[in-house]
N, CA and C atoms as a LAMMPS dump frame, in Angstrom:
ITEM: TIMESTEP
0
ITEM: NUMBER OF ATOMS
447
ITEM: BOX BOUNDS ff ff ff
-5.0000000000000000e+02 5.0000000000000000e+02
-5.0000000000000000e+02 5.0000000000000000e+02
-5.0000000000000000e+02 5.0000000000000000e+02
ITEM: ATOMS id mol type element x y z
1 1 1 N 0.769 -1.297 -0.144
2 1 2 C -0.062 -0.008 0.057
3 1 3 C 0.932 0.823 0.085
4 2 1 N 0.422 2.062 -0.59
5 2 2 C 1.3 3.391 -0.905
6 2 3 C 0.668 4.526 -0.072
7 3 1 N 1.378 4.848 1.366
8 3 2 C 0.902 5.9 1.749
9 3 3 C 0.266 7.065 1.108
10 4 1 N 0.672 7.285 0.007
11 4 2 C 0.127 8.616 -0.412
12 4 3 C -1.576 7.707 -1.361
13 5 1 N -1.885 6.84 -1.306
14 5 2 C -3.16 6.398 -2.274
15 5 3 C -4.04 7.554 -1.606
16 6 1 N -5.065 8.308 -2.73
17 6 2 C -6.243 8.968 -2.297
18 6 3 C -7.273 8.134 -1.381
19 7 1 N -7.445 6.725 -1.532
20 7 2 C -8.293 6.521 -0.763
21 7 3 C -7.885 5.754 0.458
22 8 1 N -8.637 6.132 1.855
23 8 2 C -8.089 5.984 3.011
24 8 3 C -9.009 3.971 3.207
25 9 1 N -7.913 3.174 3.246
26 9 2 C -8.485 1.75 3.731
27 9 3 C -8.73 1.801 5.205
28 10 1 N -10.073 0.972 5.075
29 10 2 C -10.532 0.57 6.308
30 10 3 C -10.58 -1.086 6.513
31 11 1 N -10.413 -1.124 7.614
32 11 2 C -10.309 -2.228 8.296
33 11 3 C -10.812 -2.96 9.809
34 12 1 N -11.422 -4.329 9.606
35 12 2 C -12.168 -4.357 10.867
36 12 3 C -10.892 -5.725 11.611
37 13 1 N -10.725 -5.432 12.817
38 13 2 C -9.866 -6.63 13.215
39 13 3 C -10.581 -7.532 14.786
40 14 1 N -10.992 -8.392 14.809
41 14 2 C -11.717 -9.078 15.859
42 14 3 C -10.694 -9.847 16.511
43 15 1 N -10.143 -9.793 17.517
44 15 2 C -9.196 -10.584 18.293
45 15 3 C -9.111 -10.934 19.357
46 16 1 N -9.839 -11.904 20.442
47 16 2 C -9.801 -11.776 21.44
48 16 3 C -8.706 -11.879 22.525
49 17 1 N -7.294 -12.291 21.865
50 17 2 C -5.974 -11.993 22.651
51 17 3 C -5.543 -10.514 22.127
52 18 1 N -5.48 -10.167 23.953
53 18 2 C -4.963 -8.385 23.574
54 18 3 C -3.55 -8.204 22.794
55 19 1 N -2.945 -9.127 23.144
56 19 2 C -1.599 -9.247 22.563
57 19 3 C -1.63 -8.892 20.787
58 20 1 N -2.301 -9.894 20.265
59 20 2 C -2.604 -10.333 18.542
60 20 3 C -3.311 -9.187 18.013
61 21 1 N -4.332 -9.215 18.766
62 21 2 C -4.865 -8.02 18.337
63 21 3 C -4.503 -6.377 18.502
64 22 1 N -2.883 -6.467 19.549
65 22 2 C -2.863 -5.133 19.086
66 22 3 C -2.002 -5.267 18.257
67 23 1 N -1.129 -6.521 17.639
68 23 2 C -0.401 -6.525 16.662
69 23 3 C -0.694 -6.73 14.971
70 24 1 N -1.909 -6.96 15.045
71 24 2 C -3.066 -6.835 14.06
72 24 3 C -3.128 -5.348 13.794
73 25 1 N -3.383 -4.747 14.822
74 25 2 C -3.711 -2.899 14.412
75 25 3 C -2.38 -2.58 14.539
76 26 1 N -1.293 -2.806 14.895
77 26 2 C -0.424 -1.584 14.427
78 26 3 C -0.16 -1.976 12.962
79 27 1 N 0.309 -3.552 12.385
80 27 2 C 0.533 -3.741 11.199
81 27 3 C -0.727 -3.136 10.131
82 28 1 N -1.593 -2.93 10.538
83 28 2 C -2.918 -2.112 9.122
84 28 3 C -2.749 -0.805 9.711
85 29 1 N -2.313 -0.312 10.512
86 29 2 C -2.446 0.901 11.014
87 29 3 C -0.993 1.154 10.067
88 30 1 N 0.292 0.946 10.204
89 30 2 C 1.676 0.817 9.527
90 30 3 C 1.535 1.074 8.244
91 31 1 N 0.365 0.566 7.488
92 31 2 C 0.592 0.215 6.428
93 31 3 C -0.726 1.786 5.893
94 32 1 N -1.699 2.142 6.341
95 32 2 C -2.184 3.366 6.379
96 32 3 C -3.527 3.039 6.458
97 33 1 N -3.836 2.391 7.361
98 33 2 C -5.545 1.683 6.951
99 33 3 C -5.912 2.632 8.155
100 34 1 N -7.174 2.843 8.457
101 34 2 C -8.052 3.451 9.334
102 34 3 C -8.545 2.094 9.622
103 35 1 N -8.286 1.606 11.607
104 35 2 C -8.682 0.621 11.586
105 35 3 C -9.629 0.448 12.956
106 36 1 N -10.03 -0.559 12.767
107 36 2 C -11.502 -0.942 14.132
108 36 3 C -11.332 -1.721 14.506
109 37 1 N -10.333 -2.281 15.651
110 37 2 C -10.169 -3.554 16.547
111 37 3 C -10.681 -3.74 17.327
112 38 1 N -11.714 -5.126 17.869
113 38 2 C -12.534 -5.212 18.825
114 38 3 C -11.941 -6.482 19.425
115 39 1 N -12.141 -6.977 20.723
116 39 2 C -11.659 -8.11 21.526
117 39 3 C -13.033 -9.122 21.221
118 40 1 N -14.131 -9.001 20.786
119 40 2 C -15.419 -9.911 20.232
120 40 3 C -15.968 -9.244 19.162
121 41 1 N -16.996 -9.498 18.184
122 41 2 C -17.587 -9.016 17.222
123 41 3 C -19.171 -7.914 17.69
124 42 1 N -19.289 -8.751 19.104
125 42 2 C -20.389 -8 19.227
126 42 3 C -20.333 -6.407 19.772
127 43 1 N -18.91 -6.501 19.904
128 43 2 C -18.383 -4.74 20.082
129 43 3 C -18.484 -4.05 19.179
130 44 1 N -17.909 -4.866 17.452
131 44 2 C -18.416 -4.191 16.406
132 44 3 C -19.2 -3.673 16.105
133 45 1 N -19.23 -2.491 15.281
134 45 2 C -20.62 -1.336 15.091
135 45 3 C -20.895 -2.258 13.893
136 46 1 N -20.393 -2.936 13.088
137 46 2 C -20.953 -4.056 12.353
138 46 3 C -22.336 -4.936 12.833
139 47 1 N -22.324 -5.254 14.386
140 47 2 C -22.619 -6.573 14.316
141 47 3 C -23.788 -5.734 15.496
142 48 1 N -24.158 -4.79 14.942
143 48 2 C -25.813 -4.507 15.561
144 48 3 C -27.511 -5.205 14.933
145 49 1 N -28.375 -4.777 15.319
146 49 2 C -29.594 -5.682 14.92
147 49 3 C -30.146 -4.362 13.828
148 50 1 N -29.707 -3.1 13.823
149 50 2 C -30.169 -2.859 12.873
150 50 3 C -29.697 -3.026 10.833
151 51 1 N -30.81 -2.317 10.231
152 51 2 C -30.296 -2.838 8.703
153 51 3 C -28.87 -2.487 8.53
154 52 1 N -28.483 -3.049 7.81
155 52 2 C -26.809 -2.756 6.82
156 52 3 C -27.125 -1.008 6.786
157 53 1 N -26.436 -0.594 7.622
158 53 2 C -26.001 0.985 6.987
159 53 3 C -25.595 1.195 5.888
160 54 1 N -25.276 0.477 5.185
161 54 2 C -24.365 1.035 3.682
162 54 3 C -25.267 1.42 2.601
163 55 1 N -25.17 2.547 2.096
164 55 2 C -26.208 2.85 0.959
165 55 3 C -25.882 1.96 -0.39
166 56 1 N -26.528 1.8 -1.202
167 56 2 C -26.348 1.001 -2.473
168 56 3 C -25.115 1.824 -3.086
169 57 1 N -23.788 0.66 -3.355
170 57 2 C -22.778 1.127 -3.864
171 57 3 C -21.266 1.553 -2.869
172 58 1 N -21.795 1.356 -1.516
173 58 2 C -20.818 1.041 -0.857
174 58 3 C -20.623 0.45 0.115
175 59 1 N -19.137 0.115 1.106
176 59 2 C -18.92 -0.86 1.627
177 59 3 C -18.239 -0.581 2.76
178 60 1 N -18.057 -1.159 3.932
179 60 2 C -17.936 -0.653 5.007
180 60 3 C -16.227 -0.736 4.857
181 61 1 N -15.612 -2.022 5.376
182 61 2 C -14.021 -2.023 5.767
183 61 3 C -13.637 -2.393 4.422
184 62 1 N -12.34 -2.23 3.551
185 62 2 C -12.038 -3.015 2.389
186 62 3 C -11.622 -4.553 2.977
187 63 1 N -11.441 -4.933 4.514
188 63 2 C -10.819 -5.97 4.713
189 63 3 C -11.381 -6.273 6.146
190 64 1 N -11.826 -7.531 6.527
191 64 2 C -11.96 -8.179 7.687
192 64 3 C -10.784 -8.911 8.379
193 65 1 N -10.39 -8.719 9.112
194 65 2 C -9.679 -9.987 9.906
195 65 3 C -10.397 -10.662 10.994
196 66 1 N -10.466 -12.159 11.184
197 66 2 C -10.858 -12.23 12.561
198 66 3 C -10.303 -13.895 12.754
199 67 1 N -10.438 -13.499 13.969
200 67 2 C -9.963 -15.613 14.521
201 67 3 C -11.337 -16.077 14.411
202 68 1 N -11.141 -17.333 14.482
203 68 2 C -12.404 -17.898 14.802
204 68 3 C -12.983 -18.013 15.985
205 69 1 N -12.392 -18.718 16.792
206 69 2 C -12.788 -18.737 18.026
207 69 3 C -12.72 -17.645 18.937
208 70 1 N -13.947 -16.771 19.082
209 70 2 C -14.233 -15.377 20.117
210 70 3 C -15.456 -15.493 20.521
211 71 1 N -15.863 -14.854 21.654
212 71 2 C -16.193 -14.744 22.775
213 71 3 C -17.548 -14.51 22.146
214 72 1 N -19.045 -14.995 22.532
215 72 2 C -20.281 -15.211 22.144
216 72 3 C -20.496 -15.56 20.45
217 73 1 N -19.484 -14.945 19.662
218 73 2 C -19.969 -15.204 18.638
219 73 3 C -18.32 -15.616 17.338
220 74 1 N -18.791 -16.68 16.942
221 74 2 C -17.72 -16.895 16.389
222 74 3 C -17.237 -15.829 15.479
223 75 1 N -16.249 -16.425 14.814
224 75 2 C -15.977 -15.799 13.531
225 75 3 C -16.47 -15.913 12.392
226 76 1 N -17.086 -17.016 11.938
227 76 2 C -17.554 -17.758 11.295
228 76 3 C -19.241 -17.369 11.414
229 77 1 N -19.718 -16.698 12.317
230 77 2 C -20.721 -16.499 12.318
231 77 3 C -20.648 -15.062 12.519
232 78 1 N -20.025 -14.553 12.469
233 78 2 C -19.733 -12.558 12.241
234 78 3 C -19.608 -12.825 10.395
235 79 1 N -18.812 -13.26 9.994
236 79 2 C -19.081 -13.173 8.083
237 79 3 C -20.38 -13.419 8.264
238 80 1 N -20.905 -14.398 7.963
239 80 2 C -22.252 -15.232 7.831
240 80 3 C -23.683 -13.628 8.084
241 81 1 N -23.395 -13.486 9.507
242 81 2 C -24.491 -12.482 10.224
243 81 3 C -23.842 -11.381 9.081
244 82 1 N -22.625 -11.148 8.019
245 82 2 C -22.249 -9.74 7.683
246 82 3 C -22.746 -9.756 5.962
247 83 1 N -22.738 -11.107 5.537
248 83 2 C -22.993 -11.514 4.379
249 83 3 C -24.531 -11.535 4.797
250 84 1 N -25.336 -11.902 5.325
251 84 2 C -26.614 -11.96 5.488
252 84 3 C -27.569 -10.454 5.28
253 85 1 N -26.479 -9.652 5.771
254 85 2 C -26.643 -8.474 5.475
255 85 3 C -26.452 -7.799 4.694
256 86 1 N -25.774 -8.214 3.456
257 86 2 C -25.778 -7.657 2.609
258 86 3 C -23.917 -6.919 2.27
259 87 1 N -23.552 -7.416 3.584
260 87 2 C -21.793 -6.902 3.67
261 87 3 C -21.121 -6.918 2.362
262 88 1 N -20.842 -5.732 1.741
263 88 2 C -19.612 -5.823 0.372
264 88 3 C -18.256 -5.749 0.831
265 89 1 N -17.924 -6.44 1.815
266 89 2 C -16.531 -6.252 2.433
267 89 3 C -15.651 -7.141 1.298
268 90 1 N -14.278 -6.436 0.967
269 90 2 C -14.313 -6.904 -0.274
270 90 3 C -13.344 -8.479 0.15
271 91 1 N -12.813 -8.466 1.472
272 91 2 C -11.404 -9.251 1.731
273 91 3 C -11.481 -9.493 2.985
274 92 1 N -11.352 -10.691 3.235
275 92 2 C -11.94 -11.161 4.545
276 92 3 C -10.638 -12.301 5.004
277 93 1 N -10.123 -12.263 6.144
278 93 2 C -8.848 -13.072 6.434
279 93 3 C -9.444 -13.72 7.839
280 94 1 N -9.368 -14.622 7.801
281 94 2 C -9.638 -16.025 8.98
282 94 3 C -8.22 -16.804 9.839
283 95 1 N -7.933 -16.4 11.02
284 95 2 C -7.478 -17.36 11.514
285 95 3 C -7.503 -18.383 12.998
286 96 1 N -6.933 -19.151 13.171
287 96 2 C -7.044 -19.985 13.879
288 96 3 C -6.021 -20.878 14.321
289 97 1 N -6.608 -21.145 15.927
290 97 2 C -4.247 -22.003 16.29
291 97 3 C -4.975 -23.656 16.167
292 98 1 N -6.217 -24.237 15.293
293 98 2 C -6.219 -25.239 15.514
294 98 3 C -7.418 -25.813 14.368
295 99 1 N -6.668 -25.428 13.136
296 99 2 C -7.562 -26.082 11.677
297 99 3 C -8.281 -27.055 11.72
298 100 1 N -9.615 -27.405 11.629
299 100 2 C -10.325 -28.736 11.106
300 100 3 C -10.692 -29.049 9.667
301 101 1 N -10.614 -30.026 9.694
302 101 2 C -11.162 -30.342 8.419
303 101 3 C -12.111 -29.756 7.719
304 102 1 N -13.577 -29.138 8.707
305 102 2 C -14.478 -28.987 8.56
306 102 3 C -14.47 -27.323 8.934
307 103 1 N -13.998 -27.12 9.412
308 103 2 C -13.196 -25.311 9.066
309 103 3 C -12.907 -24.483 7.846
310 104 1 N -11.69 -25.879 7.908
311 104 2 C -11.047 -25.314 6.533
312 104 3 C -11.829 -25.043 5.191
313 105 1 N -12.976 -26.38 5.244
314 105 2 C -14.428 -26.109 4.243
315 105 3 C -15.035 -25.197 4.399
316 106 1 N -15.434 -24.539 5.816
317 106 2 C -16.319 -23.592 5.562
318 106 3 C -15.257 -22.179 5.438
319 107 1 N -14.123 -22.307 5.582
320 107 2 C -13.76 -20.995 5.141
321 107 3 C -13.623 -20.577 3.598
322 108 1 N -13.498 -22.053 3.056
323 108 2 C -13.425 -22.181 1.605
324 108 3 C -14.521 -21.185 0.771
325 109 1 N -15.84 -22.194 1.661
326 109 2 C -17.215 -21.458 1.623
327 109 3 C -17.206 -19.905 1.435
328 110 1 N -16.978 -19.806 2.486
329 110 2 C -16.705 -17.846 2.893
330 110 3 C -16.012 -17.577 1.832
331 111 1 N -15.14 -17.916 1.128
332 111 2 C -14.103 -17.162 0.405
333 111 3 C -13.02 -16.336 1.293
334 112 1 N -13.099 -17.069 2.386
335 112 2 C -12.165 -16.314 3.102
336 112 3 C -10.421 -17.244 2.809
337 113 1 N -9.215 -16.008 3.334
338 113 2 C -8.053 -16.545 3.306
339 113 3 C -7.825 -16.619 4.54
340 114 1 N -7.121 -17.819 4.994
341 114 2 C -6.799 -19.051 5.996
342 114 3 C -5.138 -18.638 6.487
343 115 1 N -5.207 -18.598 7.782
344 115 2 C -3.893 -18.096 7.912
345 115 3 C -3.415 -18.902 9.633
346 116 1 N -2.712 -19.463 10.224
347 116 2 C -2.352 -20.205 11.717
348 116 3 C -2.085 -19.114 12.476
349 117 1 N -2.32 -19.62 13.533
350 117 2 C -2.166 -18.711 14.846
351 117 3 C -1.136 -19.794 15.035
352 118 1 N -0.187 -19.218 16.245
353 118 2 C 0.357 -17.853 15.996
354 118 3 C 0.634 -17.801 14.441
355 119 1 N 0.587 -16.24 13.948
356 119 2 C 1.372 -15.737 12.735
357 119 3 C 2.566 -15.484 12.533
358 120 1 N 3.132 -15.204 11.603
359 120 2 C 4.131 -14.872 10.854
360 120 3 C 3.6 -13.464 10.558
361 121 1 N 4.205 -12.211 10.852
362 121 2 C 3.859 -10.909 10.566
363 121 3 C 3.8 -10.755 8.862
364 122 1 N 4.995 -11.605 7.988
365 122 2 C 4.631 -11.402 6.48
366 122 3 C 3.66 -12.15 6.337
367 123 1 N 2.824 -13.113 7.183
368 123 2 C 1.717 -13.326 6.316
369 123 3 C 0.424 -12.633 6.47
370 124 1 N 0.778 -11.935 7.444
371 124 2 C -0.509 -10.563 7.069
372 124 3 C 0.082 -9.957 6.416
373 125 1 N 1.572 -9.535 5.823
374 125 2 C 1.654 -8.518 5.518
375 125 3 C 1.198 -9.039 3.771
376 126 1 N 1.346 -10.638 3.555
377 126 2 C 1.247 -11.073 2.188
378 126 3 C -0.13 -10.866 1.87
379 127 1 N -1.133 -11.241 3.101
380 127 2 C -2.93 -11.136 2.731
381 127 3 C -3.014 -10.119 2.363
382 128 1 N -2.438 -8.333 2.767
383 128 2 C -2.689 -7.458 2.716
384 128 3 C -2.479 -7.221 1.115
385 129 1 N -1.091 -7.477 1.093
386 129 2 C -0.488 -7.116 -0.688
387 129 3 C -1.695 -7.706 -1.611
388 130 1 N -2.063 -9.147 -1.393
389 130 2 C -2.86 -9.791 -2.452
390 130 3 C -4.345 -8.561 -1.953
391 131 1 N -4.582 -9.206 -1.092
392 131 2 C -6.049 -8.011 -1.486
393 131 3 C -5.939 -6.568 -1.665
394 132 1 N -4.482 -5.131 -1.852
395 132 2 C -4.335 -4.528 -1.795
396 132 3 C -4.404 -4.442 -3.533
397 133 1 N -3.812 -5.413 -3.95
398 133 2 C -3.589 -5.541 -5.912
399 133 3 C -5.237 -5.181 -6.469
400 134 1 N -6.058 -6.246 -5.39
401 134 2 C -7.247 -6.441 -5.847
402 134 3 C -8.496 -5.426 -5.672
403 135 1 N -8.184 -4.54 -4.549
404 135 2 C -8.939 -3.899 -4.356
405 135 3 C -9.976 -2.806 -5.335
406 136 1 N -11.128 -2.319 -5.634
407 136 2 C -11.954 -1.663 -6.236
408 136 3 C -11.754 -0.578 -5.837
409 137 1 N -10.351 0.093 -6.725
410 137 2 C -10.372 1.541 -6.477
411 137 3 C -11.304 2.395 -6.368
412 138 1 N -12.647 2.339 -7.154
413 138 2 C -13.787 3.163 -7.18
414 138 3 C -14.53 2.81 -6.091
415 139 1 N -14.582 1.752 -5.355
416 139 2 C -15.637 1.935 -4.245
417 139 3 C -15.7 2.597 -3.495
418 140 1 N -16.64 3.385 -2.991
419 140 2 C -17.495 4.251 -1.894
420 140 3 C -17.075 3.869 -0.245
421 141 1 N -16.2 4.037 -0.105
422 141 2 C -16.53 3.431 1.52
423 141 3 C -17.118 4.197 2.694
424 142 1 N -18.277 3.65 3.262
425 142 2 C -19.268 4.504 4.249
426 142 3 C -18.382 4.799 5.749
427 143 1 N -18.624 5.915 5.997
428 143 2 C -18.159 6.303 7.361
429 143 3 C -18.053 5.736 8.344
430 144 1 N -16.889 4.929 8.961
431 144 2 C -17.567 4.163 10.118
432 144 3 C -17.899 4.698 11.175
433 145 1 N -17.909 6.235 11.414
434 145 2 C -18.072 7.03 12.534
435 145 3 C -19.451 6.81 12.681
436 146 1 N -20.249 7.126 11.286
437 146 2 C -21.875 7.325 11.511
438 146 3 C -22.05 5.808 11.591
439 147 1 N -21.729 4.61 11.66
440 147 2 C -22.184 3.443 12.093
441 147 3 C -22.189 3.4 13.527
442 148 1 N -20.812 3.937 14.215
443 148 2 C -20.929 3.831 15.534
444 148 3 C -22.122 4.75 15.954
445 149 1 N -22.086 6.001 15.695
446 149 2 C -22.894 6.349 16.599
447 149 3 C -24.431 6.403 16.628
């Protein structure tokens, strides 16, 4: 990601481990992302019972990075909930410390990029490199602050 790009990229990071969440937040922030990091999906403004707030043709974050095993709602449940509301997030990364065959199949069905925990920083950067090459630079991003209010 070139820091001089016109479009500000936005990311949601969901990880209940404080150290890993802080690390993911830092990696994204260093690349110029506006980052919203939460210890569980229910704390995210995207996980509320109102209609999906994005107007037609808009997306919320460019990327979501989530753990599978989260409190109160799994990463899979969060992704499925977002998709059921019409979420247009372009890229989703999902991580686990104990991938099962069923979880791998589930992640593939949801078109998620998978990586292991503990992860190497280079893995996250590689995911971001791949995602940034494929981003639709013409997408209009919703103001995440309006979602929070």
